[in-house]
Backbone as XML, in Angstrom:
<?xml version="1.0"?>
<chain id="A" units="angstrom">
  <residue number="1" name="MET">
    <atom name="N" x="2.799" y="-11.176" z="-11.813"/>
    <atom name="CA" x="2.136" y="-11.282" z="-11.307"/>
    <atom name="C" x="1.973" y="-12.121" z="-10.424"/>
  </residue>
  <residue number="2" name="LEU">
    <atom name="N" x="1.900" y="-11.738" z="-9.142"/>
    <atom name="CA" x="1.159" y="-12.629" z="-7.258"/>
    <atom name="C" x="-0.189" y="-13.157" z="-7.602"/>
  </residue>
  <residue number="3" name="SER">
    <atom name="N" x="-0.609" y="-12.225" z="-7.983"/>
    <atom name="CA" x="-1.913" y="-11.640" z="-7.559"/>
    <atom name="C" x="-2.546" y="-10.317" z="-7.927"/>
  </residue>
  <residue number="4" name="GLY">
    <atom name="N" x="-3.858" y="-10.833" z="-8.591"/>
    <atom name="CA" x="-4.188" y="-9.742" z="-9.690"/>
    <atom name="C" x="-5.280" y="-9.203" z="-8.193"/>
  </residue>
  <residue number="5" name="PRO">
    <atom name="N" x="-5.770" y="-8.380" z="-9.417"/>
    <atom name="CA" x="-7.384" y="-7.383" z="-8.018"/>
    <atom name="C" x="-8.530" y="-9.144" z="-7.647"/>
  </residue>
  <residue number="6" name="ASN">
    <atom name="N" x="-8.115" y="-8.509" z="-5.618"/>
    <atom name="CA" x="-9.260" y="-9.992" z="-5.905"/>
    <atom name="C" x="-10.761" y="-9.531" z="-4.922"/>
  </residue>
  <residue number="7" name="LYS">
    <atom name="N" x="-10.689" y="-11.141" z="-5.341"/>
    <atom name="CA" x="-13.003" y="-11.214" z="-5.877"/>
    <atom name="C" x="-13.225" y="-10.138" z="-5.076"/>
  </residue>
  <residue number="8" name="ASP">
    <atom name="N" x="-12.210" y="-10.255" z="-3.887"/>
    <atom name="CA" x="-13.065" y="-9.954" z="-2.962"/>
    <atom name="C" x="-13.413" y="-7.414" z="-2.952"/>
  </residue>
  <residue number="9" name="ASN">
    <atom name="N" x="-12.678" y="-7.453" z="-3.534"/>
    <atom name="CA" x="-12.828" y="-6.515" z="-4.481"/>
    <atom name="C" x="-12.180" y="-5.225" z="-3.265"/>
  </residue>
  <residue number="10" name="LYS">
    <atom name="N" x="-11.132" y="-5.696" z="-2.487"/>
    <atom name="CA" x="-10.313" y="-4.922" z="-0.477"/>
    <atom name="C" x="-10.030" y="-3.955" z="-0.749"/>
  </residue>
  <residue number="11" name="MET">
    <atom name="N" x="-10.365" y="-3.179" z="-0.347"/>
    <atom name="CA" x="-10.014" y="-1.269" z="-0.631"/>
    <atom name="C" x="-8.711" y="-1.398" z="1.000"/>
  </residue>
  <residue number="12" name="VAL">
    <atom name="N" x="-8.875" y="0.327" z="0.123"/>
    <atom name="CA" x="-8.316" y="0.766" z="1.927"/>
    <atom name="C" x="-8.811" y="0.498" z="3.639"/>
  </residue>
  <residue number="13" name="ASN">
    <atom name="N" x="-10.352" y="0.977" z="2.886"/>
    <atom name="CA" x="-11.171" y="0.280" z="4.919"/>
    <atom name="C" x="-10.789" y="-0.436" z="4.750"/>
  </residue>
  <residue number="14" name="GLU">
    <atom name="N" x="-10.328" y="-1.646" z="4.358"/>
    <atom name="CA" x="-10.556" y="-3.172" z="4.843"/>
    <atom name="C" x="-9.376" y="-2.832" z="5.320"/>
  </residue>
  <residue number="15" name="THR">
    <atom name="N" x="-9.232" y="-2.533" z="6.638"/>
    <atom name="CA" x="-7.483" y="-2.579" z="6.569"/>
    <atom name="C" x="-7.153" y="-3.827" z="7.727"/>
  </residue>
  <residue number="16" name="ASP">
    <atom name="N" x="-8.322" y="-5.511" z="7.556"/>
    <atom name="CA" x="-6.992" y="-6.380" z="7.449"/>
    <atom name="C" x="-6.917" y="-7.134" z="6.788"/>
  </residue>
  <residue number="17" name="LYS">
    <atom name="N" x="-7.179" y="-6.592" z="5.809"/>
    <atom name="CA" x="-6.498" y="-7.097" z="4.480"/>
    <atom name="C" x="-5.483" y="-7.186" z="3.599"/>
  </residue>
  <residue number="18" name="VAL">
    <atom name="N" x="-4.645" y="-7.211" z="2.658"/>
    <atom name="CA" x="-3.775" y="-7.112" z="1.664"/>
    <atom name="C" x="-4.632" y="-7.135" z="0.657"/>
  </residue>
  <residue number="19" name="ASP">
    <atom name="N" x="-5.125" y="-5.765" z="-0.238"/>
    <atom name="CA" x="-5.312" y="-5.995" z="-1.957"/>
    <atom name="C" x="-5.171" y="-6.539" z="-2.301"/>
  </residue>
  <residue number="20" name="PHE">
    <atom name="N" x="-3.664" y="-6.313" z="-2.821"/>
    <atom name="CA" x="-2.784" y="-7.206" z="-3.982"/>
    <atom name="C" x="-0.915" y="-7.244" z="-4.051"/>
  </residue>
  <residue number="21" name="VAL">
    <atom name="N" x="-0.837" y="-7.666" z="-4.679"/>
    <atom name="CA" x="0.442" y="-8.900" z="-4.351"/>
    <atom name="C" x="0.818" y="-8.873" z="-5.700"/>
  </residue>
  <residue number="22" name="SER">
    <atom name="N" x="1.951" y="-8.360" z="-6.286"/>
    <atom name="CA" x="2.542" y="-8.106" z="-7.361"/>
    <atom name="C" x="4.377" y="-8.293" z="-7.904"/>
  </residue>
  <residue number="23" name="ILE">
    <atom name="N" x="4.731" y="-8.692" z="-9.134"/>
    <atom name="CA" x="6.448" y="-7.961" z="-8.871"/>
    <atom name="C" x="6.795" y="-6.701" z="-9.985"/>
  </residue>
  <residue number="24" name="ASP">
    <atom name="N" x="7.438" y="-6.212" z="-9.421"/>
    <atom name="CA" x="7.442" y="-5.384" z="-10.839"/>
    <atom name="C" x="8.541" y="-5.822" z="-11.600"/>
  </residue>
  <residue number="25" name="ASP">
    <atom name="N" x="9.087" y="-4.021" z="-12.802"/>
    <atom name="CA" x="10.234" y="-4.426" z="-13.599"/>
    <atom name="C" x="10.963" y="-4.963" z="-13.544"/>
  </residue>
  <residue number="26" name="ASP">
    <atom name="N" x="11.426" y="-4.562" z="-12.057"/>
    <atom name="CA" x="12.443" y="-4.205" z="-11.826"/>
    <atom name="C" x="12.994" y="-5.385" z="-9.706"/>
  </residue>
  <residue number="27" name="ASP">
    <atom name="N" x="12.070" y="-5.564" z="-10.628"/>
    <atom name="CA" x="11.831" y="-7.754" z="-9.889"/>
    <atom name="C" x="11.938" y="-7.814" z="-8.344"/>
  </residue>
  <residue number="28" name="ASN">
    <atom name="N" x="11.137" y="-6.330" z="-7.879"/>
    <atom name="CA" x="10.745" y="-5.681" z="-6.129"/>
    <atom name="C" x="9.441" y="-6.715" z="-6.369"/>
  </residue>
  <residue number="29" name="ILE">
    <atom name="N" x="9.051" y="-7.455" z="-5.218"/>
    <atom name="CA" x="7.423" y="-7.141" z="-4.364"/>
    <atom name="C" x="6.909" y="-5.992" z="-3.849"/>
  </residue>
  <residue number="30" name="VAL">
    <atom name="N" x="5.509" y="-5.598" z="-4.948"/>
    <atom name="CA" x="5.505" y="-4.248" z="-4.349"/>
    <atom name="C" x="3.856" y="-4.618" z="-4.092"/>
  </residue>
  <residue number="31" name="LEU">
    <atom name="N" x="3.785" y="-4.414" z="-2.927"/>
    <atom name="CA" x="1.936" y="-4.469" z="-1.944"/>
    <atom name="C" x="0.854" y="-3.044" z="-2.113"/>
  </residue>
  <residue number="32" name="THR">
    <atom name="N" x="-0.020" y="-3.572" z="-3.129"/>
    <atom name="CA" x="-0.400" y="-2.170" z="-3.212"/>
    <atom name="C" x="-1.763" y="-1.822" z="-2.634"/>
  </residue>
  <residue number="33" name="ILE">
    <atom name="N" x="-1.794" y="-0.586" z="-1.835"/>
    <atom name="CA" x="-2.945" y="-0.272" z="-1.196"/>
    <atom name="C" x="-4.231" y="0.775" z="-2.461"/>
  </residue>
  <residue number="34" name="SER">
    <atom name="N" x="-5.887" y="0.076" z="-2.639"/>
    <atom name="CA" x="-5.451" y="0.964" z="-3.220"/>
    <atom name="C" x="-6.677" y="1.892" z="-2.761"/>
  </residue>
  <residue number="35" name="ASP">
    <atom name="N" x="-6.613" y="2.864" z="-2.796"/>
    <atom name="CA" x="-7.023" y="3.188" z="-2.105"/>
    <atom name="C" x="-8.060" y="4.388" z="-3.039"/>
  </residue>
  <residue number="36" name="HIS">
    <atom name="N" x="-9.908" y="5.170" z="-2.192"/>
    <atom name="CA" x="-10.872" y="5.317" z="-3.254"/>
    <atom name="C" x="-10.895" y="6.372" z="-2.118"/>
  </residue>
  <residue number="37" name="LEU">
    <atom name="N" x="-10.840" y="6.616" z="-0.698"/>
    <atom name="CA" x="-11.238" y="7.743" z="-0.297"/>
    <atom name="C" x="-11.147" y="8.459" z="-0.351"/>
  </residue>
  <residue number="38" name="GLU">
    <atom name="N" x="-11.641" y="9.774" z="-0.352"/>
    <atom name="CA" x="-10.887" y="11.058" z="-0.156"/>
    <atom name="C" x="-10.369" y="12.106" z="0.817"/>
  </residue>
  <residue number="39" name="TRP">
    <atom name="N" x="-9.450" y="12.793" z="1.692"/>
    <atom name="CA" x="-8.580" y="13.363" z="1.904"/>
    <atom name="C" x="-9.569" y="13.419" z="3.639"/>
  </residue>
  <residue number="40" name="ASP">
    <atom name="N" x="-9.814" y="13.897" z="4.107"/>
    <atom name="CA" x="-11.478" y="14.592" z="5.287"/>
    <atom name="C" x="-10.381" y="14.933" z="5.622"/>
  </residue>
  <residue number="41" name="GLU">
    <atom name="N" x="-11.294" y="16.927" z="6.176"/>
    <atom name="CA" x="-10.876" y="18.173" z="7.857"/>
    <atom name="C" x="-10.837" y="17.205" z="8.731"/>
  </residue>
  <residue number="42" name="ASN">
    <atom name="N" x="-11.248" y="15.981" z="8.724"/>
    <atom name="CA" x="-11.304" y="15.112" z="10.204"/>
    <atom name="C" x="-9.592" y="13.787" z="10.264"/>
  </residue>
  <residue number="43" name="ASN">
    <atom name="N" x="-9.584" y="14.222" z="9.462"/>
    <atom name="CA" x="-8.039" y="13.047" z="9.599"/>
    <atom name="C" x="-8.347" y="11.740" z="9.756"/>
  </residue>
  <residue number="44" name="GLU">
    <atom name="N" x="-9.912" y="11.834" z="9.497"/>
    <atom name="CA" x="-10.140" y="9.914" z="8.859"/>
    <atom name="C" x="-9.656" y="8.703" z="8.588"/>
  </residue>
  <residue number="45" name="HIS">
    <atom name="N" x="-9.138" y="10.012" z="7.397"/>
    <atom name="CA" x="-8.106" y="8.655" z="6.127"/>
    <atom name="C" x="-7.036" y="8.483" z="6.475"/>
  </residue>
  <residue number="46" name="ILE">
    <atom name="N" x="-5.933" y="9.880" z="6.722"/>
    <atom name="CA" x="-4.829" y="9.280" z="7.478"/>
    <atom name="C" x="-5.072" y="7.770" z="8.197"/>
  </residue>
  <residue number="47" name="PHE">
    <atom name="N" x="-6.299" y="8.253" z="9.425"/>
    <atom name="CA" x="-6.614" y="6.996" z="10.625"/>
    <atom name="C" x="-5.987" y="5.560" z="9.253"/>
  </residue>
  <residue number="48" name="THR">
    <atom name="N" x="-7.321" y="5.805" z="8.748"/>
    <atom name="CA" x="-8.029" y="4.430" z="8.265"/>
    <atom name="C" x="-5.982" y="3.805" z="7.861"/>
  </residue>
  <residue number="49" name="LEU">
    <atom name="N" x="-5.675" y="4.981" z="6.717"/>
    <atom name="CA" x="-4.480" y="4.563" z="5.282"/>
    <atom name="C" x="-3.025" y="3.723" z="6.453"/>
  </residue>
  <residue number="50" name="GLN">
    <atom name="N" x="-3.250" y="4.975" z="7.926"/>
    <atom name="CA" x="-1.721" y="4.468" z="8.816"/>
    <atom name="C" x="-2.116" y="2.674" z="9.294"/>
  </residue>
  <residue number="51" name="ALA">
    <atom name="N" x="-4.165" y="1.891" z="9.603"/>
    <atom name="CA" x="-3.768" y="1.341" z="10.340"/>
    <atom name="C" x="-3.368" y="-0.043" z="8.548"/>
  </residue>
  <residue number="52" name="LYS">
    <atom name="N" x="-4.082" y="0.108" z="8.070"/>
    <atom name="CA" x="-3.762" y="-0.740" z="6.475"/>
    <atom name="C" x="-2.161" y="-0.492" z="6.235"/>
  </residue>
  <residue number="53" name="ILE">
    <atom name="N" x="-1.738" y="0.417" z="6.429"/>
    <atom name="CA" x="0.094" y="0.821" z="6.122"/>
    <atom name="C" x="0.883" y="-0.454" z="7.269"/>
  </residue>
  <residue number="54" name="ASN">
    <atom name="N" x="0.469" y="-0.431" z="8.447"/>
    <atom name="CA" x="0.651" y="-1.200" z="9.485"/>
    <atom name="C" x="0.287" y="-2.876" z="9.994"/>
  </residue>
  <residue number="55" name="ARG">
    <atom name="N" x="-1.060" y="-2.833" z="8.821"/>
    <atom name="CA" x="-1.561" y="-4.485" z="8.627"/>
    <atom name="C" x="0.044" y="-4.950" z="7.431"/>
  </residue>
  <residue number="56" name="TYR">
    <atom name="N" x="-0.061" y="-3.790" z="6.172"/>
    <atom name="CA" x="1.407" y="-4.173" z="5.574"/>
    <atom name="C" x="2.208" y="-3.869" z="6.058"/>
  </residue>
  <residue number="57" name="LEU">
    <atom name="N" x="2.609" y="-3.918" z="6.513"/>
    <atom name="CA" x="4.841" y="-3.426" z="7.688"/>
    <atom name="C" x="4.038" y="-5.217" z="8.708"/>
  </residue>
  <residue number="58" name="ALA">
    <atom name="N" x="2.680" y="-5.244" z="8.797"/>
    <atom name="CA" x="3.331" y="-6.631" z="9.723"/>
    <atom name="C" x="2.997" y="-7.530" z="8.653"/>
  </residue>
  <residue number="59" name="PHE">
    <atom name="N" x="2.313" y="-7.799" z="7.612"/>
    <atom name="CA" x="1.945" y="-8.833" z="7.213"/>
    <atom name="C" x="3.944" y="-8.970" z="6.754"/>
  </residue>
  <residue number="60" name="ILE">
    <atom name="N" x="4.791" y="-8.091" z="6.702"/>
    <atom name="CA" x="5.973" y="-8.438" z="5.719"/>
    <atom name="C" x="7.088" y="-8.844" z="6.829"/>
  </residue>
  <residue number="61" name="GLU">
    <atom name="N" x="7.129" y="-9.036" z="7.889"/>
    <atom name="CA" x="6.823" y="-8.189" z="8.559"/>
    <atom name="C" x="7.543" y="-9.808" z="9.113"/>
  </residue>
  <residue number="62" name="SER">
    <atom name="N" x="6.562" y="-9.699" z="9.735"/>
    <atom name="CA" x="5.847" y="-11.540" z="10.417"/>
    <atom name="C" x="6.399" y="-12.548" z="9.510"/>
  </residue>
  <residue number="63" name="GLY">
    <atom name="N" x="6.546" y="-12.177" z="8.271"/>
    <atom name="CA" x="6.754" y="-13.424" z="7.761"/>
    <atom name="C" x="5.802" y="-14.136" z="6.491"/>
  </residue>
  <residue number="64" name="GLU">
    <atom name="N" x="4.981" y="-12.585" z="6.741"/>
    <atom name="CA" x="2.909" y="-14.263" z="6.572"/>
    <atom name="C" x="3.485" y="-13.410" z="4.948"/>
  </residue>
  <residue number="65" name="LEU">
    <atom name="N" x="4.197" y="-12.602" z="4.113"/>
    <atom name="CA" x="4.311" y="-12.777" z="2.710"/>
    <atom name="C" x="5.097" y="-13.368" z="2.417"/>
  </residue>
  <residue number="66" name="CYS">
    <atom name="N" x="6.746" y="-14.093" z="2.607"/>
    <atom name="CA" x="6.963" y="-15.297" z="1.640"/>
    <atom name="C" x="6.370" y="-16.575" z="2.192"/>
  </residue>
  <residue number="67" name="GLU">
    <atom name="N" x="5.524" y="-16.693" z="3.532"/>
    <atom name="CA" x="4.202" y="-18.012" z="3.326"/>
    <atom name="C" x="3.542" y="-18.766" z="1.857"/>
  </residue>
  <residue number="68" name="ARG">
    <atom name="N" x="2.818" y="-16.677" z="1.918"/>
    <atom name="CA" x="2.011" y="-17.101" z="1.015"/>
    <atom name="C" x="2.523" y="-16.809" z="-0.602"/>
  </residue>
  <residue number="69" name="TYR">
    <atom name="N" x="3.713" y="-16.395" z="0.184"/>
    <atom name="CA" x="3.457" y="-15.890" z="-1.462"/>
    <atom name="C" x="5.613" y="-16.485" z="-1.297"/>
  </residue>
  <residue number="70" name="PRO">
    <atom name="N" x="6.069" y="-17.485" z="-2.124"/>
    <atom name="CA" x="7.342" y="-17.543" z="-1.702"/>
    <atom name="C" x="8.340" y="-17.076" z="-3.238"/>
  </residue>
  <residue number="71" name="ASP">
    <atom name="N" x="7.700" y="-16.540" z="-4.325"/>
    <atom name="CA" x="8.344" y="-15.671" z="-5.391"/>
    <atom name="C" x="9.019" y="-14.776" z="-4.977"/>
  </residue>
  <residue number="72" name="ALA">
    <atom name="N" x="7.874" y="-14.434" z="-3.640"/>
    <atom name="CA" x="7.854" y="-13.117" z="-2.901"/>
    <atom name="C" x="10.073" y="-12.765" z="-1.926"/>
  </residue>
  <residue number="73" name="ARG">
    <atom name="N" x="11.108" y="-14.178" z="-1.921"/>
    <atom name="CA" x="11.152" y="-14.573" z="-1.043"/>
    <atom name="C" x="13.113" y="-14.293" z="-2.072"/>
  </residue>
  <residue number="74" name="GLY">
    <atom name="N" x="13.591" y="-13.123" z="-1.231"/>
    <atom name="CA" x="14.638" y="-12.349" z="-1.767"/>
    <atom name="C" x="14.155" y="-11.745" z="-2.674"/>
  </residue>
  <residue number="75" name="LYS">
    <atom name="N" x="12.933" y="-11.017" z="-2.692"/>
    <atom name="CA" x="13.112" y="-9.694" z="-3.310"/>
    <atom name="C" x="12.405" y="-8.305" z="-2.613"/>
  </residue>
  <residue number="76" name="LYS">
    <atom name="N" x="12.638" y="-7.607" z="-2.391"/>
    <atom name="CA" x="12.806" y="-6.142" z="-2.049"/>
    <atom name="C" x="11.152" y="-5.527" z="-1.816"/>
  </residue>
  <residue number="77" name="PRO">
    <atom name="N" x="10.205" y="-5.369" z="-1.049"/>
    <atom name="CA" x="9.833" y="-4.529" z="-0.658"/>
    <atom name="C" x="8.758" y="-3.706" z="-0.472"/>
  </residue>
  <residue number="78" name="PHE">
    <atom name="N" x="7.752" y="-3.170" z="-1.437"/>
    <atom name="CA" x="7.698" y="-2.055" z="-2.396"/>
    <atom name="C" x="6.114" y="-1.993" z="-1.566"/>
  </residue>
  <residue number="79" name="ILE">
    <atom name="N" x="5.313" y="-0.698" z="-0.725"/>
    <atom name="CA" x="4.271" y="-0.761" z="-0.083"/>
    <atom name="C" x="3.797" y="0.154" z="-1.481"/>
  </residue>
  <residue number="80" name="SER">
    <atom name="N" x="3.101" y="0.390" z="-1.461"/>
    <atom name="CA" x="2.229" y="0.590" z="-3.272"/>
    <atom name="C" x="1.296" y="1.909" z="-2.126"/>
  </residue>
  <residue number="81" name="VAL">
    <atom name="N" x="1.059" y="2.548" z="-2.635"/>
    <atom name="CA" x="-0.686" y="3.303" z="-2.495"/>
    <atom name="C" x="-0.844" y="4.365" z="-3.954"/>
  </residue>
  <residue number="82" name="VAL">
    <atom name="N" x="-1.562" y="3.869" z="-4.591"/>
    <atom name="CA" x="-2.737" y="4.346" z="-4.735"/>
    <atom name="C" x="-3.503" y="4.895" z="-4.671"/>
  </residue>
  <residue number="83" name="ALA">
    <atom name="N" x="-3.741" y="6.804" z="-4.803"/>
    <atom name="CA" x="-4.735" y="6.423" z="-4.479"/>
    <atom name="C" x="-5.788" y="7.427" z="-5.503"/>
  </residue>
  <residue number="84" name="LEU">
    <atom name="N" x="-6.642" y="7.444" z="-5.443"/>
    <atom name="CA" x="-8.160" y="8.444" z="-6.256"/>
    <atom name="C" x="-7.928" y="9.549" z="-6.325"/>
  </residue>
  <residue number="85" name="TYR">
    <atom name="N" x="-7.453" y="10.564" z="-4.704"/>
    <atom name="CA" x="-7.542" y="11.375" z="-4.468"/>
    <atom name="C" x="-6.455" y="12.625" z="-4.615"/>
  </residue>
  <residue number="86" name="PRO">
    <atom name="N" x="-6.501" y="13.315" z="-5.076"/>
    <atom name="CA" x="-4.714" y="14.430" z="-4.786"/>
    <atom name="C" x="-4.870" y="13.758" z="-2.912"/>
  </residue>
  <residue number="87" name="PRO">
    <atom name="N" x="-3.054" y="13.749" z="-2.392"/>
    <atom name="CA" x="-3.231" y="14.785" z="-1.260"/>
    <atom name="C" x="-3.402" y="15.731" z="-1.195"/>
  </residue>
  <residue number="88" name="ASN">
    <atom name="N" x="-3.793" y="16.435" z="0.355"/>
    <atom name="CA" x="-4.013" y="17.643" z="0.877"/>
    <atom name="C" x="-2.516" y="17.839" z="2.145"/>
  </residue>
  <residue number="89" name="GLU">
    <atom name="N" x="-2.488" y="18.910" z="2.595"/>
    <atom name="CA" x="-1.772" y="19.709" z="3.138"/>
    <atom name="C" x="-1.625" y="18.639" z="3.895"/>
  </residue>
  <residue number="90" name="ILE">
    <atom name="N" x="-1.684" y="18.015" z="4.578"/>
    <atom name="CA" x="-1.775" y="17.509" z="5.983"/>
    <atom name="C" x="-1.396" y="15.743" z="5.099"/>
  </residue>
  <residue number="91" name="ALA">
    <atom name="N" x="-2.150" y="15.746" z="4.922"/>
    <atom name="CA" x="-1.964" y="13.400" z="4.020"/>
    <atom name="C" x="-0.266" y="13.869" z="3.639"/>
  </residue>
  <residue number="92" name="ASN">
    <atom name="N" x="-0.138" y="15.009" z="3.051"/>
    <atom name="CA" x="1.809" y="15.360" z="1.729"/>
    <atom name="C" x="2.103" y="14.772" z="3.317"/>
  </residue>
  <residue number="93" name="THR">
    <atom name="N" x="1.879" y="16.060" z="4.583"/>
    <atom name="CA" x="2.888" y="15.440" z="6.037"/>
    <atom name="C" x="3.290" y="13.576" z="6.259"/>
  </residue>
  <residue number="94" name="PHE">
    <atom name="N" x="2.007" y="13.303" z="6.138"/>
    <atom name="CA" x="1.656" y="12.047" z="7.158"/>
    <atom name="C" x="2.616" y="10.942" z="6.006"/>
  </residue>
  <residue number="95" name="LEU">
    <atom name="N" x="2.194" y="10.702" z="3.883"/>
    <atom name="CA" x="3.071" y="10.543" z="4.164"/>
    <atom name="C" x="4.387" y="10.700" z="3.682"/>
  </residue>
  <residue number="96" name="GLY">
    <atom name="N" x="5.125" y="11.880" z="3.924"/>
    <atom name="CA" x="6.387" y="12.091" z="4.131"/>
    <atom name="C" x="7.375" y="11.431" z="5.139"/>
  </residue>
  <residue number="97" name="ARG">
    <atom name="N" x="5.706" y="10.826" z="6.371"/>
    <atom name="CA" x="5.599" y="10.700" z="7.648"/>
    <atom name="C" x="6.389" y="8.717" z="6.686"/>
  </residue>
  <residue number="98" name="VAL">
    <atom name="N" x="5.592" y="8.659" z="6.733"/>
    <atom name="CA" x="4.668" y="7.294" z="6.657"/>
    <atom name="C" x="6.324" y="6.554" z="5.615"/>
  </residue>
  <residue number="99" name="ARG">
    <atom name="N" x="6.931" y="7.457" z="4.213"/>
    <atom name="CA" x="7.947" y="6.634" z="3.651"/>
    <atom name="C" x="8.905" y="7.160" z="4.673"/>
  </residue>
  <residue number="100" name="GLU">
    <atom name="N" x="10.129" y="7.539" z="5.107"/>
    <atom name="CA" x="10.367" y="7.402" z="6.530"/>
    <atom name="C" x="10.450" y="6.017" z="7.812"/>
  </residue>
  <residue number="101" name="VAL">
    <atom name="N" x="9.232" y="5.704" z="8.640"/>
    <atom name="CA" x="8.728" y="4.734" z="8.805"/>
    <atom name="C" x="9.372" y="4.016" z="7.943"/>
  </residue>
  <residue number="102" name="VAL">
    <atom name="N" x="8.864" y="3.500" z="7.303"/>
    <atom name="CA" x="8.875" y="3.219" z="5.473"/>
    <atom name="C" x="10.121" y="2.450" z="5.270"/>
  </residue>
  <residue number="103" name="LYS">
    <atom name="N" x="11.373" y="2.492" z="5.639"/>
    <atom name="CA" x="12.850" y="3.026" z="4.132"/>
    <atom name="C" x="13.276" y="2.558" z="5.651"/>
  </residue>
  <residue number="104" name="ASP">
    <atom name="N" x="12.959" y="2.979" z="7.042"/>
    <atom name="CA" x="13.673" y="2.881" z="8.082"/>
    <atom name="C" x="13.000" y="1.136" z="8.397"/>
  </residue>
  <residue number="105" name="ALA">
    <atom name="N" x="12.091" y="0.500" z="8.010"/>
    <atom name="CA" x="11.805" y="-0.927" z="8.370"/>
    <atom name="C" x="12.469" y="-1.741" z="7.324"/>
  </residue>
  <residue number="106" name="GLY">
    <atom name="N" x="13.704" y="-0.724" z="5.834"/>
    <atom name="CA" x="14.245" y="-1.221" z="5.606"/>
    <atom name="C" x="13.433" y="-1.923" z="3.780"/>
  </residue>
  <residue number="107" name="PHE">
    <atom name="N" x="11.895" y="-1.612" z="3.995"/>
    <atom name="CA" x="11.335" y="-1.385" z="2.326"/>
    <atom name="C" x="11.354" y="-0.427" z="1.309"/>
  </residue>
  <residue number="108" name="GLY">
    <atom name="N" x="10.371" y="0.041" z="1.201"/>
    <atom name="CA" x="9.834" y="0.740" z="-0.232"/>
    <atom name="C" x="8.471" y="1.608" z="-0.301"/>
  </residue>
  <residue number="109" name="PHE">
    <atom name="N" x="9.106" y="2.863" z="-0.073"/>
    <atom name="CA" x="7.651" y="3.363" z="-0.243"/>
    <atom name="C" x="6.825" y="3.820" z="-1.553"/>
  </residue>
  <residue number="110" name="ARG">
    <atom name="N" x="5.910" y="3.739" z="-1.625"/>
    <atom name="CA" x="5.213" y="4.970" z="-3.360"/>
    <atom name="C" x="4.237" y="5.452" z="-3.318"/>
  </residue>
  <residue number="111" name="PHE">
    <atom name="N" x="4.022" y="6.263" z="-3.420"/>
    <atom name="CA" x="2.419" y="7.627" z="-3.548"/>
    <atom name="C" x="2.338" y="7.342" z="-5.068"/>
  </residue>
  <residue number="112" name="ARG">
    <atom name="N" x="0.871" y="7.323" z="-5.471"/>
    <atom name="CA" x="0.295" y="7.491" z="-6.616"/>
    <atom name="C" x="-0.503" y="8.550" z="-6.369"/>
  </residue>
  <residue number="113" name="GLN">
    <atom name="N" x="-1.451" y="9.347" z="-7.072"/>
    <atom name="CA" x="-2.751" y="9.195" z="-7.104"/>
    <atom name="C" x="-3.032" y="9.031" z="-9.025"/>
  </residue>
  <residue number="114" name="LYS">
    <atom name="N" x="-4.338" y="8.061" z="-8.877"/>
    <atom name="CA" x="-4.498" y="8.007" z="-9.610"/>
    <atom name="C" x="-5.998" y="7.861" z="-10.261"/>
  </residue>
  <residue number="115" name="HIS">
    <atom name="N" x="-6.447" y="8.613" z="-11.895"/>
    <atom name="CA" x="-8.225" y="8.460" z="-11.911"/>
    <atom name="C" x="-8.316" y="6.534" z="-11.876"/>
  </residue>
  <residue number="116" name="PHE">
    <atom name="N" x="-8.893" y="5.778" z="-11.379"/>
    <atom name="CA" x="-8.548" y="4.212" z="-12.075"/>
    <atom name="C" x="-10.189" y="4.469" z="-12.834"/>
  </residue>
  <residue number="117" name="ASN">
    <atom name="N" x="-10.579" y="4.885" z="-13.708"/>
    <atom name="CA" x="-11.140" y="4.220" z="-14.888"/>
    <atom name="C" x="-10.548" y="6.020" z="-15.909"/>
  </residue>
  <residue number="118" name="ALA">
    <atom name="N" x="-9.980" y="6.475" z="-15.407"/>
    <atom name="CA" x="-9.155" y="7.019" z="-16.380"/>
    <atom name="C" x="-7.442" y="5.799" z="-17.449"/>
  </residue>
  <residue number="119" name="PRO">
    <atom name="N" x="-7.400" y="5.949" z="-18.634"/>
    <atom name="CA" x="-6.793" y="4.736" z="-19.565"/>
    <atom name="C" x="-5.102" y="5.141" z="-18.827"/>
  </residue>
  <residue number="120" name="THR">
    <atom name="N" x="-4.012" y="3.995" z="-19.224"/>
    <atom name="CA" x="-3.005" y="3.747" z="-18.526"/>
    <atom name="C" x="-2.330" y="4.585" z="-19.190"/>
  </residue>
</chain>
């Protein structure tokens, strides 16, 4: 693992920060977004998550990822969203579009819903 939970306890609403960076079992670099927000009718959650994903894309594309984490060189980056709440219909559509955009940029995208206090 390159970095564990941030000492600042960063989350999705800190759109200028990268929450976690790690290497998975397949030797991919994984940039994880910790998403604790409920999906709302006004789509504020989607706008917040979109800003956070854009920050992650910029972090990868600018070379900052490899500057800060040299072990990331040569590994395929994945953006992973781990959410507390299951997505609603609009969020599922958004996440599908994100997957396409991230894939077109040459990276991977994962989404999973997990209760953070449940055993793994």
